[in-house]
PDB file of N, CA, C and O in Angstrom:
ATOM      1  N   MET A   1      86.043   6.231 193.638  1.00  0.00           N
ATOM      2  CA  MET A   1      86.980   5.098 193.096  1.00  0.00           C
ATOM      3  C   MET A   1      86.110   3.833 193.242  1.00  0.00           C
ATOM      4  O   MET A   1      85.575   3.517 194.305  1.00  0.00           O
ATOM      5  N   THR A   2      86.014   3.171 192.153  1.00  0.00           N
ATOM      6  CA  THR A   2      85.271   1.915 192.047  1.00  0.00           C
ATOM      7  C   THR A   2      86.141   0.878 191.492  1.00  0.00           C
ATOM      8  O   THR A   2      87.147   1.161 190.841  1.00  0.00           O
ATOM      9  N   THR A   3      85.758  -0.349 191.747  1.00  0.00           N
ATOM     10  CA  THR A   3      86.586  -1.530 191.351  1.00  0.00           C
ATOM     11  C   THR A   3      86.067  -1.705 189.857  1.00  0.00           C
ATOM     12  O   THR A   3      86.826  -1.671 188.888  1.00  0.00           O
ATOM     13  N   GLN A   4      84.711  -1.893 189.778  1.00  0.00           N
ATOM     14  CA  GLN A   4      84.268  -2.095 188.292  1.00  0.00           C
ATOM     15  C   GLN A   4      82.811  -1.503 188.408  1.00  0.00           C
ATOM     16  O   GLN A   4      82.278  -1.246 189.488  1.00  0.00           O
ATOM     17  N   PRO A   5      82.205  -1.309 187.127  1.00  0.00           N
ATOM     18  CA  PRO A   5      80.801  -0.714 187.138  1.00  0.00           C
ATOM     19  C   PRO A   5      80.067  -1.734 188.026  1.00  0.00           C
ATOM     20  O   PRO A   5      80.393  -2.921 188.044  1.00  0.00           O
ATOM     21  N   GLY A   6      79.041  -1.211 188.780  1.00  0.00           N
ATOM     22  CA  GLY A   6      78.238  -2.194 189.471  1.00  0.00           C
ATOM     23  C   GLY A   6      78.872  -2.644 190.841  1.00  0.00           C
ATOM     24  O   GLY A   6      78.129  -3.173 191.668  1.00  0.00           O
ATOM     25  N   LYS A   7      80.122  -2.471 191.104  1.00  0.00           N
ATOM     26  CA  LYS A   7      80.795  -3.057 192.304  1.00  0.00           C
ATOM     27  C   LYS A   7      80.822  -1.828 193.307  1.00  0.00           C
ATOM     28  O   LYS A   7      80.546  -0.682 192.953  1.00  0.00           O
ATOM     29  N   PRO A   8      81.156  -2.158 194.492  1.00  0.00           N
ATOM     30  CA  PRO A   8      81.121  -0.974 195.511  1.00  0.00           C
ATOM     31  C   PRO A   8      82.715  -0.399 195.463  1.00  0.00           C
ATOM     32  O   PRO A   8      83.687  -1.013 195.022  1.00  0.00           O
ATOM     33  N   PRO A   9      82.697   0.859 196.003  1.00  0.00           N
ATOM     34  CA  PRO A   9      84.143   1.410 196.059  1.00  0.00           C
ATOM     35  C   PRO A   9      85.002   0.462 196.709  1.00  0.00           C
ATOM     36  O   PRO A   9      84.591  -0.401 197.485  1.00  0.00           O
ATOM     37  N   LEU A  10      86.300   0.648 196.357  1.00  0.00           N
ATOM     38  CA  LEU A  10      87.269  -0.052 197.097  1.00  0.00           C
ATOM     39  C   LEU A  10      87.408   0.066 198.530  1.00  0.00           C
ATOM     40  O   LEU A  10      87.799  -0.876 199.220  1.00  0.00           O
ATOM     41  N   ALA A  11      87.123   1.111 198.959  1.00  0.00           N
ATOM     42  CA  ALA A  11      87.091   1.566 200.523  1.00  0.00           C
ATOM     43  C   ALA A  11      86.052   0.552 201.224  1.00  0.00           C
ATOM     44  O   ALA A  11      86.349   0.000 202.284  1.00  0.00           O
ATOM     45  N   ASP A  12      84.903   0.349 200.621  1.00  0.00           N
ATOM     46  CA  ASP A  12      83.888  -0.547 201.083  1.00  0.00           C
ATOM     47  C   ASP A  12      84.285  -1.948 201.084  1.00  0.00           C
ATOM     48  O   ASP A  12      83.969  -2.707 201.999  1.00  0.00           O
ATOM     49  N   LEU A  13      85.005  -2.319 200.029  1.00  0.00           N
ATOM     50  CA  LEU A  13      85.471  -3.723 199.926  1.00  0.00           C
ATOM     51  C   LEU A  13      86.517  -3.970 201.100  1.00  0.00           C
ATOM     52  O   LEU A  13      86.512  -4.998 201.777  1.00  0.00           O
ATOM     53  N   PHE A  14      87.428  -2.905 201.271  1.00  0.00           N
ATOM     54  CA  PHE A  14      88.578  -3.135 202.306  1.00  0.00           C
ATOM     55  C   PHE A  14      87.796  -3.214 203.721  1.00  0.00           C
ATOM     56  O   PHE A  14      88.073  -4.076 204.555  1.00  0.00           O
ATOM     57  N   ALA A  15      86.881  -2.320 203.898  1.00  0.00           N
ATOM     58  CA  ALA A  15      86.196  -2.389 205.454  1.00  0.00           C
ATOM     59  C   ALA A  15      85.524  -3.708 205.606  1.00  0.00           C
ATOM     60  O   ALA A  15      85.556  -4.291 206.689  1.00  0.00           O
ATOM     61  N   ALA A  16      84.843  -4.264 204.439  1.00  0.00           N
ATOM     62  CA  ALA A  16      84.085  -5.440 204.667  1.00  0.00           C
ATOM     63  C   ALA A  16      85.198  -6.633 204.978  1.00  0.00           C
ATOM     64  O   ALA A  16      85.055  -7.464 205.875  1.00  0.00           O
ATOM     65  N   ALA A  17      86.337  -6.568 204.073  1.00  0.00           N
ATOM     66  CA  ALA A  17      87.295  -7.546 204.500  1.00  0.00           C
ATOM     67  C   ALA A  17      87.851  -7.512 205.885  1.00  0.00           C
ATOM     68  O   ALA A  17      88.100  -8.539 206.516  1.00  0.00           O
ATOM     69  N   LEU A  18      88.034  -6.340 206.328  1.00  0.00           N
ATOM     70  CA  LEU A  18      88.724  -6.128 207.681  1.00  0.00           C
ATOM     71  C   LEU A  18      87.670  -6.536 208.782  1.00  0.00           C
ATOM     72  O   LEU A  18      88.091  -7.028 209.829  1.00  0.00           O
ATOM     73  N   ARG A  19      86.144  -6.327 208.563  1.00  0.00           N
ATOM     74  CA  ARG A  19      85.186  -6.775 209.464  1.00  0.00           C
ATOM     75  C   ARG A  19      85.388  -8.328 209.471  1.00  0.00           C
ATOM     76  O   ARG A  19      85.582  -8.895 210.546  1.00  0.00           O
ATOM     77  N   LYS A  20      85.351  -8.979 208.376  1.00  0.00           N
ATOM     78  CA  LYS A  20      85.352 -10.514 208.247  1.00  0.00           C
ATOM     79  C   LYS A  20      86.629 -11.072 209.006  1.00  0.00           C
ATOM     80  O   LYS A  20      86.568 -12.054 209.747  1.00  0.00           O
ATOM     81  N   ARG A  21      87.772 -10.368 208.758  1.00  0.00           N
ATOM     82  CA  ARG A  21      89.019 -10.783 209.401  1.00  0.00           C
ATOM     83  C   ARG A  21      88.821 -10.674 210.928  1.00  0.00           C
ATOM     84  O   ARG A  21      89.215 -11.606 211.629  1.00  0.00           O
ATOM     85  N   ASP A  22      88.232  -9.588 211.490  1.00  0.00           N
ATOM     86  CA  ASP A  22      87.972  -9.449 212.804  1.00  0.00           C
ATOM     87  C   ASP A  22      86.976 -10.569 213.531  1.00  0.00           C
ATOM     88  O   ASP A  22      87.095 -10.959 214.692  1.00  0.00           O
ATOM     89  N   GLU A  23      86.083 -10.944 212.686  1.00  0.00           N
ATOM     90  CA  GLU A  23      85.190 -12.011 213.040  1.00  0.00           C
ATOM     91  C   GLU A  23      85.939 -13.406 213.286  1.00  0.00           C
ATOM     92  O   GLU A  23      85.703 -14.108 214.269  1.00  0.00           O
ATOM     93  N   ASN A  24      86.901 -13.744 212.252  1.00  0.00           N
ATOM     94  CA  ASN A  24      87.420 -14.997 212.102  1.00  0.00           C
ATOM     95  C   ASN A  24      88.882 -14.998 212.750  1.00  0.00           C
ATOM     96  O   ASN A  24      89.531 -16.039 212.848  1.00  0.00           O
ATOM     97  N   GLY A  25      89.360 -13.733 213.192  1.00  0.00           N
ATOM     98  CA  GLY A  25      90.793 -13.791 213.874  1.00  0.00           C
ATOM     99  C   GLY A  25      91.944 -13.858 212.813  1.00  0.00           C
ATOM    100  O   GLY A  25      93.103 -13.699 213.197  1.00  0.00           O
ATOM    101  N   ARG A  26      91.662 -14.092 211.475  1.00  0.00           N
ATOM    102  CA  ARG A  26      92.534 -13.969 210.399  1.00  0.00           C
ATOM    103  C   ARG A  26      91.885 -13.834 209.130  1.00  0.00           C
ATOM    104  O   ARG A  26      90.660 -13.893 209.030  1.00  0.00           O
ATOM    105  N   HIS A  27      92.746 -13.632 208.034  1.00  0.00           N
ATOM    106  CA  HIS A  27      92.090 -13.418 206.779  1.00  0.00           C
ATOM    107  C   HIS A  27      91.873 -14.775 206.200  1.00  0.00           C
ATOM    108  O   HIS A  27      92.805 -15.578 206.190  1.00  0.00           O
ATOM    109  N   LEU A  28      90.616 -15.104 205.683  1.00  0.00           N
ATOM    110  CA  LEU A  28      90.216 -16.250 205.128  1.00  0.00           C
ATOM    111  C   LEU A  28      90.332 -16.117 203.526  1.00  0.00           C
ATOM    112  O   LEU A  28      89.922 -15.077 203.010  1.00  0.00           O
ATOM    113  N   HIS A  29      90.804 -16.998 202.832  1.00  0.00           N
ATOM    114  CA  HIS A  29      90.885 -16.922 201.460  1.00  0.00           C
ATOM    115  C   HIS A  29      89.559 -17.098 200.689  1.00  0.00           C
ATOM    116  O   HIS A  29      88.818 -18.025 201.014  1.00  0.00           O
ATOM    117  N   HIS A  30      89.227 -16.281 199.710  1.00  0.00           N
ATOM    118  CA  HIS A  30      87.912 -16.483 198.912  1.00  0.00           C
ATOM    119  C   HIS A  30      88.301 -16.183 197.446  1.00  0.00           C
ATOM    120  O   HIS A  30      89.414 -15.944 196.977  1.00  0.00           O
ATOM    121  N   ARG A  31      87.161 -16.254 196.877  1.00  0.00           N
ATOM    122  CA  ARG A  31      87.261 -15.924 195.214  1.00  0.00           C
ATOM    123  C   ARG A  31      87.768 -14.510 194.959  1.00  0.00           C
ATOM    124  O   ARG A  31      88.620 -14.327 194.089  1.00  0.00           O
ATOM    125  N   ASP A  32      87.291 -13.526 195.662  1.00  0.00           N
ATOM    126  CA  ASP A  32      87.622 -12.153 195.435  1.00  0.00           C
ATOM    127  C   ASP A  32      88.948 -11.588 195.975  1.00  0.00           C
ATOM    128  O   ASP A  32      89.262 -10.431 195.697  1.00  0.00           O
ATOM    129  N   CYS A  33      89.718 -12.352 196.723  1.00  0.00           N
ATOM    130  CA  CYS A  33      90.745 -11.794 197.549  1.00  0.00           C
ATOM    131  C   CYS A  33      91.959 -11.666 196.735  1.00  0.00           C
ATOM    132  O   CYS A  33      92.123 -12.364 195.734  1.00  0.00           O
ATOM    133  N   ILE A  34      92.907 -10.702 197.175  1.00  0.00           N
ATOM    134  CA  ILE A  34      94.051 -10.331 196.444  1.00  0.00           C
ATOM    135  C   ILE A  34      95.022 -11.567 196.068  1.00  0.00           C
ATOM    136  O   ILE A  34      95.795 -11.567 195.110  1.00  0.00           O
ATOM    137  N   HIS A  35      94.851 -12.588 196.962  1.00  0.00           N
ATOM    138  CA  HIS A  35      95.816 -13.812 196.869  1.00  0.00           C
ATOM    139  C   HIS A  35      95.674 -14.514 195.632  1.00  0.00           C
ATOM    140  O   HIS A  35      96.550 -15.282 195.233  1.00  0.00           O
ATOM    141  N   ASN A  36      94.539 -14.277 194.959  1.00  0.00           N
ATOM    142  CA  ASN A  36      94.219 -15.166 193.695  1.00  0.00           C
ATOM    143  C   ASN A  36      95.072 -14.525 192.528  1.00  0.00           C
ATOM    144  O   ASN A  36      95.248 -15.205 191.516  1.00  0.00           O
ATOM    145  N   LEU A  37      95.586 -13.315 192.607  1.00  0.00           N
ATOM    146  CA  LEU A  37      96.296 -12.513 191.580  1.00  0.00           C
ATOM    147  C   LEU A  37      97.792 -13.202 191.649  1.00  0.00           C
ATOM    148  O   LEU A  37      98.198 -13.814 192.637  1.00  0.00           O
ATOM    149  N   PRO A  38      98.482 -13.019 190.540  1.00  0.00           N
ATOM    150  CA  PRO A  38      99.776 -13.350 190.440  1.00  0.00           C
ATOM    151  C   PRO A  38     100.732 -12.509 191.480  1.00  0.00           C
ATOM    152  O   PRO A  38     100.413 -11.355 191.765  1.00  0.00           O
ATOM    153  N   PRO A  39     101.867 -13.088 192.020  1.00  0.00           N
ATOM    154  CA  PRO A  39     102.686 -12.253 192.910  1.00  0.00           C
ATOM    155  C   PRO A  39     102.804 -10.997 192.531  1.00  0.00           C
ATOM    156  O   PRO A  39     102.507 -10.097 193.316  1.00  0.00           O
ATOM    157  N   GLU A  40     103.263 -10.731 191.251  1.00  0.00           N
ATOM    158  CA  GLU A  40     103.741  -9.436 190.892  1.00  0.00           C
ATOM    159  C   GLU A  40     102.572  -8.353 190.868  1.00  0.00           C
ATOM    160  O   GLU A  40     102.733  -7.138 190.983  1.00  0.00           O
ATOM    161  N   ARG A  41     101.450  -8.977 190.710  1.00  0.00           N
ATOM    162  CA  ARG A  41     100.151  -8.073 190.730  1.00  0.00           C
ATOM    163  C   ARG A  41      99.734  -7.692 192.098  1.00  0.00           C
ATOM    164  O   ARG A  41      99.400  -6.546 192.399  1.00  0.00           O
ATOM    165  N   GLN A  42      99.766  -8.715 192.933  1.00  0.00           N
ATOM    166  CA  GLN A  42      99.439  -8.505 194.463  1.00  0.00           C
ATOM    167  C   GLN A  42     100.445  -7.406 194.967  1.00  0.00           C
ATOM    168  O   GLN A  42     100.014  -6.573 195.764  1.00  0.00           O
ATOM    169  N   VAL A  43     101.625  -7.352 194.597  1.00  0.00           N
ATOM    170  CA  VAL A  43     102.544  -6.367 194.999  1.00  0.00           C
ATOM    171  C   VAL A  43     102.240  -4.964 194.491  1.00  0.00           C
ATOM    172  O   VAL A  43     102.300  -3.950 195.186  1.00  0.00           O
ATOM    173  N   ALA A  44     101.940  -5.011 193.328  1.00  0.00           N
ATOM    174  CA  ALA A  44     101.486  -3.699 192.463  1.00  0.00           C
ATOM    175  C   ALA A  44     100.129  -3.141 193.215  1.00  0.00           C
ATOM    176  O   ALA A  44      99.995  -1.957 193.522  1.00  0.00           O
ATOM    177  N   VAL A  45      99.314  -3.981 193.424  1.00  0.00           N
ATOM    178  CA  VAL A  45      98.021  -3.346 194.098  1.00  0.00           C
ATOM    179  C   VAL A  45      98.327  -2.712 195.441  1.00  0.00           C
ATOM    180  O   VAL A  45      97.705  -1.750 195.890  1.00  0.00           O
ATOM    181  N   ARG A  46      99.277  -3.292 196.012  1.00  0.00           N
ATOM    182  CA  ARG A  46      99.674  -2.747 197.474  1.00  0.00           C
ATOM    183  C   ARG A  46     100.518  -1.520 197.121  1.00  0.00           C
ATOM    184  O   ARG A  46     100.950  -0.916 198.102  1.00  0.00           O
ATOM    185  N   GLY A  47     100.831  -1.042 195.951  1.00  0.00           N
ATOM    186  CA  GLY A  47     101.575   0.196 195.607  1.00  0.00           C
ATOM    187  C   GLY A  47     103.037   0.091 195.772  1.00  0.00           C
ATOM    188  O   GLY A  47     103.726   1.088 195.986  1.00  0.00           O
ATOM    189  N   LYS A  48     103.539  -1.138 195.674  1.00  0.00           N
ATOM    190  CA  LYS A  48     104.924  -1.427 195.762  1.00  0.00           C
ATOM    191  C   LYS A  48     105.506  -1.985 194.559  1.00  0.00           C
ATOM    192  O   LYS A  48     104.754  -2.438 193.695  1.00  0.00           O
ATOM    193  N   THR A  49     106.894  -2.005 194.393  1.00  0.00           N
ATOM    194  CA  THR A  49     107.506  -2.651 193.390  1.00  0.00           C
ATOM    195  C   THR A  49     108.007  -4.043 193.832  1.00  0.00           C
ATOM    196  O   THR A  49     108.154  -4.291 195.029  1.00  0.00           O
ATOM    197  N   THR A  50     108.258  -4.914 192.909  1.00  0.00           N
ATOM    198  CA  THR A  50     108.747  -6.310 193.192  1.00  0.00           C
ATOM    199  C   THR A  50     110.181  -6.016 193.798  1.00  0.00           C
ATOM    200  O   THR A  50     110.587  -6.777 194.676  1.00  0.00           O
ATOM    201  N   GLU A  51     110.889  -5.071 193.426  1.00  0.00           N
ATOM    202  CA  GLU A  51     112.175  -4.913 193.851  1.00  0.00           C
ATOM    203  C   GLU A  51     112.282  -4.393 195.201  1.00  0.00           C
ATOM    204  O   GLU A  51     113.220  -4.647 195.956  1.00  0.00           O
ATOM    205  N   TRP A  52     111.302  -3.667 195.474  1.00  0.00           N
ATOM    206  CA  TRP A  52     111.138  -2.973 196.982  1.00  0.00           C
ATOM    207  C   TRP A  52     110.727  -4.227 197.929  1.00  0.00           C
ATOM    208  O   TRP A  52     111.302  -4.485 198.987  1.00  0.00           O
ATOM    209  N   TRP A  53     109.686  -4.938 197.407  1.00  0.00           N
ATOM    210  CA  TRP A  53     109.084  -6.107 198.102  1.00  0.00           C
ATOM    211  C   TRP A  53     110.153  -7.020 198.549  1.00  0.00           C
ATOM    212  O   TRP A  53     110.223  -7.363 199.729  1.00  0.00           O
ATOM    213  N   THR A  54     111.021  -7.442 197.623  1.00  0.00           N
ATOM    214  CA  THR A  54     111.925  -8.573 197.838  1.00  0.00           C
ATOM    215  C   THR A  54     113.086  -8.057 198.714  1.00  0.00           C
ATOM    216  O   THR A  54     113.715  -8.814 199.454  1.00  0.00           O
ATOM    217  N   ARG A  55     113.332  -6.811 198.610  1.00  0.00           N
ATOM    218  CA  ARG A  55     114.362  -6.146 199.443  1.00  0.00           C
ATOM    219  C   ARG A  55     113.909  -5.854 200.840  1.00  0.00           C
ATOM    220  O   ARG A  55     114.716  -6.128 201.729  1.00  0.00           O
ATOM    221  N   ILE A  56     112.783  -5.358 201.174  1.00  0.00           N
ATOM    222  CA  ILE A  56     112.263  -5.037 202.430  1.00  0.00           C
ATOM    223  C   ILE A  56     111.412  -6.277 203.148  1.00  0.00           C
ATOM    224  O   ILE A  56     111.620  -6.685 204.291  1.00  0.00           O
ATOM    225  N   ILE A  57     110.431  -6.773 202.246  1.00  0.00           N
ATOM    226  CA  ILE A  57     109.626  -7.932 202.851  1.00  0.00           C
ATOM    227  C   ILE A  57     110.342  -9.297 202.797  1.00  0.00           C
ATOM    228  O   ILE A  57     110.477 -10.048 203.763  1.00  0.00           O
ATOM    229  N   GLY A  58     110.787  -9.521 201.534  1.00  0.00           N
ATOM    230  CA  GLY A  58     111.332 -10.876 201.328  1.00  0.00           C
ATOM    231  C   GLY A  58     110.761 -11.511 200.176  1.00  0.00           C
ATOM    232  O   GLY A  58     110.626 -10.862 199.139  1.00  0.00           O
ATOM    233  N   PRO A  59     110.385 -12.798 200.256  1.00  0.00           N
ATOM    234  CA  PRO A  59     109.782 -13.558 199.055  1.00  0.00           C
ATOM    235  C   PRO A  59     108.512 -12.907 198.696  1.00  0.00           C
ATOM    236  O   PRO A  59     107.809 -12.343 199.534  1.00  0.00           O
ATOM    237  N   LEU A  60     108.205 -12.991 197.380  1.00  0.00           N
ATOM    238  CA  LEU A  60     106.891 -12.473 196.943  1.00  0.00           C
ATOM    239  C   LEU A  60     105.705 -13.200 197.498  1.00  0.00           C
ATOM    240  O   LEU A  60     105.901 -14.391 197.737  1.00  0.00           O
ATOM    241  N   PRO A  61     104.462 -12.700 197.760  1.00  0.00           N
ATOM    242  CA  PRO A  61     103.351 -13.394 198.130  1.00  0.00           C
ATOM    243  C   PRO A  61     103.095 -14.441 197.114  1.00  0.00           C
ATOM    244  O   PRO A  61     103.483 -14.350 195.949  1.00  0.00           O
ATOM    245  N   GLU A  62     102.381 -15.507 197.631  1.00  0.00           N
ATOM    246  CA  GLU A  62     101.978 -16.716 196.814  1.00  0.00           C
ATOM    247  C   GLU A  62     100.613 -16.359 196.283  1.00  0.00           C
ATOM    248  O   GLU A  62      99.788 -15.586 196.771  1.00  0.00           O
ATOM    249  N   GLN A  63     100.536 -17.171 195.044  1.00  0.00           N
ATOM    250  CA  GLN A  63      99.183 -17.030 194.330  1.00  0.00           C
ATOM    251  C   GLN A  63      98.378 -18.235 194.924  1.00  0.00           C
ATOM    252  O   GLN A  63      98.952 -19.323 194.980  1.00  0.00           O
ATOM    253  N   ILE A  64      97.168 -18.127 195.344  1.00  0.00           N
ATOM    254  CA  ILE A  64      96.339 -19.348 195.756  1.00  0.00           C
ATOM    255  C   ILE A  64      95.561 -19.787 194.443  1.00  0.00           C
ATOM    256  O   ILE A  64      95.546 -19.128 193.404  1.00  0.00           O
ATOM    257  N   THR A  65      94.941 -20.957 194.639  1.00  0.00           N
ATOM    258  CA  THR A  65      93.982 -21.670 193.778  1.00  0.00           C
ATOM    259  C   THR A  65      92.625 -21.856 194.402  1.00  0.00           C
ATOM    260  O   THR A  65      92.482 -21.822 195.624  1.00  0.00           O
ATOM    261  N   PRO A  66      91.616 -22.055 193.557  1.00  0.00           N
ATOM    262  CA  PRO A  66      90.272 -22.172 194.041  1.00  0.00           C
ATOM    263  C   PRO A  66      90.098 -23.345 195.149  1.00  0.00           C
ATOM    264  O   PRO A  66      89.155 -23.349 195.940  1.00  0.00           O
ATOM    265  N   ASP A  67      91.087 -24.318 195.122  1.00  0.00           N
ATOM    266  CA  ASP A  67      91.038 -25.428 196.210  1.00  0.00           C
ATOM    267  C   ASP A  67      91.310 -24.794 197.525  1.00  0.00           C
ATOM    268  O   ASP A  67      90.970 -25.374 198.556  1.00  0.00           O
ATOM    269  N   GLN A  68      91.900 -23.642 197.551  1.00  0.00           N
ATOM    270  CA  GLN A  68      92.483 -23.003 198.777  1.00  0.00           C
ATOM    271  C   GLN A  68      91.447 -22.000 199.354  1.00  0.00           C
ATOM    272  O   GLN A  68      91.723 -21.459 200.425  1.00  0.00           O
ATOM    273  N   TRP A  69      90.243 -21.700 198.713  1.00  0.00           N
ATOM    274  CA  TRP A  69      89.373 -20.838 199.163  1.00  0.00           C
ATOM    275  C   TRP A  69      88.664 -21.467 200.481  1.00  0.00           C
ATOM    276  O   TRP A  69      88.277 -22.635 200.516  1.00  0.00           O
ATOM    277  N   GLU A  70      88.546 -20.593 201.516  1.00  0.00           N
ATOM    278  CA  GLU A  70      88.092 -20.996 202.803  1.00  0.00           C
ATOM    279  C   GLU A  70      86.704 -20.511 203.122  1.00  0.00           C
ATOM    280  O   GLU A  70      86.062 -21.062 204.016  1.00  0.00           O
ATOM    281  N   THR A  71      86.170 -19.417 202.373  1.00  0.00           N
ATOM    282  CA  THR A  71      85.080 -18.866 202.731  1.00  0.00           C
ATOM    283  C   THR A  71      84.516 -18.001 201.649  1.00  0.00           C
ATOM    284  O   THR A  71      85.334 -17.743 200.766  1.00  0.00           O
ATOM    285  N   GLU A  72      83.273 -17.466 201.489  1.00  0.00           N
ATOM    286  CA  GLU A  72      82.650 -16.579 200.707  1.00  0.00           C
ATOM    287  C   GLU A  72      83.256 -15.264 200.941  1.00  0.00           C
ATOM    288  O   GLU A  72      83.733 -14.984 202.041  1.00  0.00           O
ATOM    289  N   PRO A  73      83.258 -14.371 199.863  1.00  0.00           N
ATOM    290  CA  PRO A  73      83.697 -13.098 199.863  1.00  0.00           C
ATOM    291  C   PRO A  73      83.080 -12.335 201.010  1.00  0.00           C
ATOM    292  O   PRO A  73      82.020 -12.781 201.448  1.00  0.00           O
ATOM    293  N   PRO A  74      83.582 -11.266 201.551  1.00  0.00           N
ATOM    294  CA  PRO A  74      83.038 -10.486 202.489  1.00  0.00           C
ATOM    295  C   PRO A  74      81.852  -9.644 201.822  1.00  0.00           C
ATOM    296  O   PRO A  74      81.989  -9.161 200.698  1.00  0.00           O
ATOM    297  N   GLN A  75      80.831  -9.513 202.474  1.00  0.00           N
ATOM    298  CA  GLN A  75      79.618  -8.711 202.131  1.00  0.00           C
ATOM    299  C   GLN A  75      79.777  -7.152 202.560  1.00  0.00           C
ATOM    300  O   GLN A  75      79.927  -6.803 203.731  1.00  0.00           O
ATOM    301  N   TRP A  76      79.732  -6.401 201.631  1.00  0.00           N
ATOM    302  CA  TRP A  76      79.752  -4.951 202.026  1.00  0.00           C
ATOM    303  C   TRP A  76      78.444  -4.475 202.316  1.00  0.00           C
ATOM    304  O   TRP A  76      77.509  -5.063 201.772  1.00  0.00           O
ATOM    305  N   GLU A  77      78.192  -3.472 203.110  1.00  0.00           N
ATOM    306  CA  GLU A  77      77.008  -2.799 203.479  1.00  0.00           C
ATOM    307  C   GLU A  77      76.721  -1.950 202.313  1.00  0.00           C
ATOM    308  O   GLU A  77      77.580  -1.202 201.847  1.00  0.00           O
ATOM    309  N   THR A  78      75.266  -2.069 201.724  1.00  0.00           N
ATOM    310  CA  THR A  78      74.670  -1.196 200.900  1.00  0.00           C
ATOM    311  C   THR A  78      74.032  -0.040 201.488  1.00  0.00           C
ATOM    312  O   THR A  78      73.404  -0.168 202.539  1.00  0.00           O
ATOM    313  N   PRO A  79      74.134   1.060 200.916  1.00  0.00           N
ATOM    314  CA  PRO A  79      73.523   2.225 201.594  1.00  0.00           C
ATOM    315  C   PRO A  79      71.967   2.090 201.566  1.00  0.00           C
ATOM    316  O   PRO A  79      71.262   2.959 202.079  1.00  0.00           O
TER     317      PRO A  79
END
């Protein structure tokens, strides 16, 4: 499973994001993060419906803009 041709598998991207979060103590927004997507797409990427999300989690996640980016995207390890 890959994101796009020439991109690493999603599992590698998730692992890199988790490593970066461990280094910084929290998620830092960047140009490739899920928070750039519209709220409905963020929910769908997580495998949920907006109905489920609003009933169980509450308000839909917010979409960020480039002025809210805090860091460069995580770097995955190449084999």
